[in-house]
LUMVEXPA-846503 format. One record per residue (C-alpha): x, y, z. Coordinates in Angstrom, 3 decimals. Layout:
{r {X, Y, Z}}
...
This chain:
{r {14.001, 104.816, -11.271}}
{r {17.240, 102.953, -11.306}}
{r {20.102, 104.302, -13.118}}
{r {22.065, 101.665, -14.924}}
{r {25.128, 103.617, -14.601}}
{r {24.905, 103.480, -10.798}}
{r {24.973, 99.668, -11.107}}
{r {27.954, 99.617, -13.226}}
{r {29.741, 102.112, -11.100}}
{r {29.334, 99.807, -8.089}}
{r {30.515, 96.752, -9.833}}
{r {33.413, 98.659, -11.234}}
{r {34.244, 99.855, -7.939}}
{r {34.400, 96.293, -6.301}}
{r {36.442, 94.849, -9.214}}
{r {38.861, 97.856, -9.112}}
{r {39.896, 96.880, -5.619}}
{r {40.273, 92.984, -5.633}}
{r {42.629, 92.890, -2.761}}
{r {40.148, 94.556, -0.538}}
{r {37.536, 92.015, -1.586}}
{r {39.710, 89.153, -0.959}}
{r {40.656, 90.427, 2.427}}
{r {37.044, 90.900, 3.304}}
{r {36.258, 87.278, 2.162}}
{r {39.208, 86.033, 4.238}}
{r {38.004, 87.688, 7.307}}
{r {34.528, 86.296, 6.892}}
{r {35.956, 82.828, 6.448}}
{r {38.168, 83.145, 9.516}}
{r {35.263, 84.399, 11.581}}
{r {32.968, 81.773, 10.408}}
{r {35.708, 78.982, 11.121}}
{r {36.549, 80.540, 14.500}}
{r {32.868, 80.609, 15.577}}
{r {32.368, 77.075, 14.510}}
{r {35.393, 76.047, 16.561}}
{r {34.128, 77.985, 19.520}}
{r {30.599, 76.483, 19.295}}
{r {32.034, 72.941, 19.222}}
{r {34.309, 73.568, 22.084}}
{r {31.564, 75.200, 24.243}}
{r {28.930, 72.469, 23.432}}
{r {31.267, 69.578, 23.485}}
{r {29.686, 68.313, 20.334}}
{r {32.310, 67.413, 17.790}}
{r {31.701, 65.131, 14.948}}
{r {35.280, 63.695, 14.724}}
{r {34.826, 61.529, 17.951}}
{r {31.531, 60.321, 16.593}}
{r {33.073, 59.338, 13.340}}
{r {36.014, 57.661, 15.141}}
{r {33.413, 55.575, 17.276}}
{r {31.479, 54.828, 14.125}}
{r {34.640, 53.599, 12.281}}
{r {35.546, 51.510, 15.325}}
{r {32.082, 49.926, 15.689}}
{r {32.297, 49.263, 11.775}}
{r {35.679, 47.677, 12.343}}
{r {34.365, 45.500, 15.221}}
{r {31.493, 44.308, 13.141}}
{r {33.834, 43.642, 10.288}}
{r {36.072, 41.645, 12.516}}
{r {32.993, 39.644, 14.090}}
{r {31.650, 38.975, 10.493}}
{r {35.186, 37.767, 9.578}}
{r {35.387, 35.416, 12.434}}
{r {31.894, 34.108, 11.885}}
{r {32.884, 33.521, 8.210}}
{r {36.073, 31.845, 9.326}}
{r {34.219, 29.509, 11.648}}
{r {31.606, 28.702, 9.003}}
{r {34.326, 27.883, 6.579}}
{r {36.046, 25.540, 9.167}}
{r {32.797, 23.926, 9.731}}
{r {32.202, 23.481, 6.065}}
{r {35.522, 21.934, 5.738}}
{r {34.948, 19.439, 8.354}}
{r {31.657, 18.566, 6.859}}
{r {33.208, 18.378, 3.446}}
{r {36.019, 16.009, 4.813}}
{r {33.359, 13.748, 6.527}}
{r {31.445, 13.567, 3.162}}
{r {34.629, 12.581, 1.339}}
{r {35.535, 9.881, 4.008}}
{r {31.978, 8.607, 3.776}}
{r {32.241, 8.519, -0.009}}
{r {35.504, 6.673, 0.307}}
{r {33.948, 4.030, 2.470}}
{r {30.955, 3.680, 0.113}}
{r {33.325, 3.304, -2.836}}
{r {35.338, 0.546, -1.048}}
{r {32.004, -1.250, -0.025}}
{r {30.857, -1.117, -3.622}}
{r {34.343, -2.479, -4.997}}
{r {33.866, -5.431, -2.336}}
{r {30.248, -6.113, -3.472}}
{r {31.469, -6.097, -7.139}}
{r {34.253, -8.699, -6.414}}
{r {31.700, -10.737, -4.450}}
{r {29.256, -10.529, -7.299}}
{r {31.910, -11.590, -9.812}}
{r {32.950, -14.538, -7.536}}
{r {29.268, -15.463, -7.135}}
{r {28.781, -15.374, -10.874}}
{r {31.734, -17.451, -11.515}}
{r {30.547, -20.024, -8.725}}
{r {27.045, -20.054, -10.367}}
{r {28.413, -20.567, -13.821}}
{r {30.760, -23.442, -12.446}}
{r {27.594, -25.014, -10.697}}
{r {25.438, -24.606, -13.543}}
{r {28.033, -26.566, -15.859}}
{r {28.130, -29.306, -13.216}}
{r {24.330, -29.489, -13.150}}
{r {24.510, -29.699, -16.904}}
{r {27.016, -32.588, -16.928}}
{r {25.062, -34.435, -14.041}}
{r {21.875, -33.882, -16.103}}
{r {23.522, -35.490, -18.961}}
{r {24.960, -38.317, -17.016}}
{r {21.669, -39.062, -15.413}}
{r {19.816, -39.075, -18.787}}
{r {22.677, -41.680, -20.077}}
{r {21.943, -43.824, -17.046}}
{r {18.100, -43.692, -17.541}}
{r {18.785, -44.581, -21.176}}
{r {20.902, -47.604, -20.250}}
{r {18.513, -48.749, -17.620}}
{r {15.665, -48.527, -20.074}}
{r {17.422, -50.448, -22.770}}
{r {18.578, -53.167, -20.047}}
{r {14.995, -53.240, -18.810}}
{r {13.766, -53.803, -22.374}}
{r {16.240, -56.491, -23.038}}
{r {15.536, -58.617, -19.943}}
{r {12.336, -60.724, -19.692}}
{r {9.818, -59.585, -17.202}}
{r {9.614, -63.022, -15.316}}
{r {13.101, -62.828, -13.591}}
{r {11.765, -60.288, -10.897}}
{r {9.205, -63.052, -9.823}}
{r {12.012, -65.596, -9.661}}
{r {13.935, -63.350, -7.374}}
{r {11.059, -63.105, -5.132}}
{r {10.671, -66.863, -4.964}}
{r {14.432, -67.226, -4.441}}
{r {14.273, -64.773, -1.558}}
{r {11.439, -66.983, 0.051}}
{r {13.409, -70.210, -0.465}}
{r {16.472, -68.540, 1.149}}
{r {14.416, -67.471, 4.138}}
{r {12.936, -70.776, 4.668}}
{r {16.341, -72.583, 4.492}}
{r {17.813, -70.126, 6.959}}
{r {14.826, -70.656, 9.322}}
{r {15.201, -74.590, 8.925}}
{r {18.810, -74.336, 9.732}}
{r {18.065, -72.425, 12.831}}
{r {15.592, -75.046, 13.948}}
{r {18.041, -77.859, 13.186}}
{r {20.712, -76.098, 15.140}}
{r {18.322, -75.541, 18.140}}
{r {17.363, -79.416, 18.036}}
{r {20.727, -80.903, 17.821}}
């Protein structure tokens, strides 16, 4: 069987000499570190250069992404400026169309007023013509036709008389 007093005595022996314990741990750490250093030096496999390479690759990718972002931003700025210019042109055209529309509406209103006044004048002339026709007898137009015939015959007789004489 195991005697509990033996276990206590082993622990008490180690704890009674802390300097020896610390020295043994220090020797083990130095030996472990030295063996790792010798192993890396012998194999040539050191993680620091790999880390440096990885950091440089990450920096290169970051720089490349930054340049792409800058180019994209410049492209967007150019596109935005083109859009602003096109919008300005459209706004100018819209103002021109509005001015032309207002001028056309004014002209239409003026012409409408003129048509209204002309319509009133024509109605007045029709009424005066209708009242003049109603007051005149219907026989004078036939007299007019006969007087035209008389004038024609007188003119033709004069021509015959001049050609005979």
